[in-house]
C-alpha positions in Angstrom: 186.3 236.8 28.2 184.6 235.5 31.3 181.4 237.4 32.2 180.6 235.5 35.4 178.6 232.9 33.5 178.6 229.3 34.5 179.1 226.5 32.1 175.5 226.4 31.2 175.3 230.1 30.4 173.2 231.2 33.4 174.7 233.9 35.6 175.7 232.8 39.1 173.4 235.3 40.7 170.3 234.1 38.8 170.7 230.4 39.8 168.3 229.0 42.4 170.1 227.7 45.4 168.6 224.4 46.7 168.9 224.1 50.4 168.9 220.7 52.0 166.8 220.7 55.2 167.9 217.7 57.1 165.1 218.1 59.8 162.4 217.9 57.1 164.1 214.9 55.5 164.4 213.0 58.7 160.8 213.8 59.6 159.6 212.5 56.2 161.6 209.3 56.6 160.1 208.7 60.0 156.6 209.4 58.8 157.1 207.0 55.9 158.3 204.2 58.2 155.4 204.7 60.6 152.9 204.5 57.8 154.5 201.4 56.3 154.5 199.6 59.6 150.8 200.6 60.3 149.9 199.3 56.8 151.7 196.0 57.4 149.8 195.5 60.7 146.5 196.4 59.1 146.9 194.0 56.2 148.2 191.2 58.3 145.3 190.8 60.7 141.7 190.0 60.0 138.6 191.4 61.7 138.8 189.0 64.6 142.5 189.5 65.1 143.6 186.1 64.0 146.6 186.4 61.7 146.0 183.1 59.9 149.5 181.9 60.3 149.1 179.3 63.0 146.5 176.5 63.1 146.3 172.9 63.9 144.5 170.2 61.8 141.8 168.3 63.6 140.0 165.1 62.3 136.3 165.2 63.1 135.1 162.3 65.1 131.6 160.8 65.2 129.3 163.0 67.3 131.6 166.1 67.1 130.0 169.5 66.4 131.7 172.7 65.3 130.4 174.3 68.5 132.0 171.7 70.7 135.3 171.8 68.8 135.3 175.6 69.0 134.5 175.5 72.7 137.4 173.2 73.4 139.9 175.2 71.3 139.0 178.7 72.5 140.5 180.4 75.5 137.6 182.4 76.9 136.9 183.8 73.5 133.5 184.3 72.1 132.6 180.9 70.6 130.6 182.4 67.8 133.7 184.4 66.8 135.7 181.2 66.8 133.2 179.3 64.8 133.0 182.1 62.2 136.8 182.1 61.9 136.9 178.2 61.5 134.3 178.4 58.8 136.2 181.1 57.0 139.5 179.3 57.2 138.0 176.0 56.0 135.6 177.6 53.4 132.6 176.1 55.1 129.2 177.5 54.1 127.4 176.1 57.1 128.3 174.5 60.5 127.7 171.0 59.4 130.8 168.7 59.6 131.2 165.0 59.1 133.4 162.2 60.6 136.7 161.9 59.0 136.7 165.5 57.8 140.0 167.4 58.5 139.5 171.0 59.6 142.0 173.7 60.4 141.6 175.2 63.9 143.3 178.5 64.7 145.8 178.3 67.6 145.9 182.0 68.5 142.5 182.2 70.2 
């Protein structure tokens, strides 16, 4: 006594057919990958573009100033930007430094 019903009791003609659209699937995967890579780039860099990964440690000598150290370490970069980044990396509230102090200087400038 088979009435055309499936195992679950729903007639075959009443079942919804789910179609797989490979173009939409590939497009969604590509969009997801693009968004993830854009987010990783956004969160990796800071406002000045310094990634924070590479720096050298400099011991402050007598007579050194943050301005002078920044000028020597920057490659034609805005010195105020470099000073701001050095202060941020080293948690300095002001530009005063003292002999013997070790400060991190970004290499990527």
